[in-house]
C-alpha angles and dihedrals in degrees: 000000000000126000113203134177118213134197095256095121092050093048095044093058099051121108121246136193125236094218098075089046092055091048090050091049090050091051090049092048096052093040091052092048089053090051092050092049092049096044090046095048104040098067090046090050089052092051100041103035102030102025090232120196121241089255091053090050090049090052090050092052091051094046096084095051094039092052091051090046094051096045098028096102091046090055090045091053094053106029097088092055085075125057108254096251091054090054090052091050093049091047092052090048091053092048090049091053091048094055094042090051092055092047092050094047092048090051095046114017115003111218130178092207092062088067090060091047091050095052091043091056091044091053096052096039093048090055089049090049093050092051091047091051091054091052093046094049092055091044093052105038104021125220104305111135095223093046094047093046092051095047093044088048090052091050092048090049088055089052094051093047090048091054090059096039095041096051092044091048091048092049094050092044093051089049096050104025141040125269091254092052090049091055088048088058089052089051090051090054091052088048090058090048090050091051093051095045090049089050090052089050089056092046093053091044089053090050089051091057092046095052121016093183094056089042092056089058094046107037113018127080102257106180125202119248111269096024117109107199119220120203097210138118092256099040093100092047092049092049094049094050092042091056115073096210098044091045092055092043092052093047091054088054093049092046095048095044091051095055094034089056090056087058095043091051092062104026099096093041090050091051094049102038103032104027095032093226119179122216092264090055091051088051091055090050091049092050090051090054092049092049088050090052092052090048089051091052091053091048092049092057094058127103090237090061092049092052096045100036098135099053093040091051091051091049095045093052094049102036094074085076086070089051093055090045090057090051092048091049091052091076090070093060119097093203118086092204091052091049090052090046093051094047091044091051089049091051091048091054091044092051092045093051095044096054092043090048094048094048093050091044094050093046094050093046093048091050093051097046121094112243092249094053106040093110095039093052092046092051092045093050091049090051091052089049090052087052086068098041100058098051089039091059091047093048091049090056092047094049092048091048099043098035120005144290090258092055091051091052092046091054089051091051094052093044096049091047090065097045094104090058089092089066092060112132091008101142101179139049121195121253122186089206096055107007111110096195096249105152130162120220 
């Protein structure tokens, strides 16, 4: 049993500028829009240009998550050797190359395999980007709960806005332009993200030259006393499962993602086949979910949320079971408008809870991670979460095929309801303002 004291109090008290945060949020916004355009367009390209079978489309949809799952620990083992902003820049460059490659091949020599390659690169580079963002956020704003919650809320807001803008942009582009030109638009979005992340890289490098003392807090790998860092593929995994709090936090993520994926696997089919929703109805539901996400981001940035993080996290990770229950109940209504209203309300609650949960989760994980392992632990945790998503999607399909769509959703409801059980007997919750870094492993 080792007792170590980190530099959280020092980091949480340092001043930070809003400008780098806005540049980072801009890079995240354009990068996320590019991802939405690509993920929206690629399956349609497979169906329309290559007459892909449903199984081939399913394999395409799983490629992004599977690539990140397979190579997640490799990324986790190497990510902290780069400053976070460099990892973001490299990730945006790889995503830019992936989209350009698809556009070029569709213009010159159409190939179905290039779609798999594209999603594979997007999966690995997105994991690298997420880990780099976590490192950069801590480097820029420190460990203060209020500061981290506000910045993580801003980044999640960018993600929610990009989901709306990216899908809309992809839909308009596919209507007016060719598939190749649509992928070129996705590449342009990644190009803007690359420009902003490179600019942030220069800004932080300039700050490093101006003040070496501040730079050492923000950029260098300052390790807590008593922790011997290991630069290996499994170092992040060992640290997480050697730390009581991070282990329980990660298991809640795995648990929720597994059962949530069961629901996600059958949601659209349930809406179309059982509720008889038309595309416009699905759009309304999607907008309700996005509005809920933005509301969750606003809530996560408040002082009340910072002071009651533990209980709000537990509620936000269990309450989506109510959302799915509302959707399941909608099938018993004879009014189409009421069905849309119930499902839309469910999506609003789901979106609200997810953004609130993610912000609180990211803040707590960032506060508990040693400076030299912020990116590694983030990438490892995301890999563990993906370990729940892939089998969850597959199980959802099996349950819907063997039994029914309703049974699959009922299993998801029951499973999500018990997600907070991993937090049982957890007496503390980290706070960058008060947390001293005393953790037992």
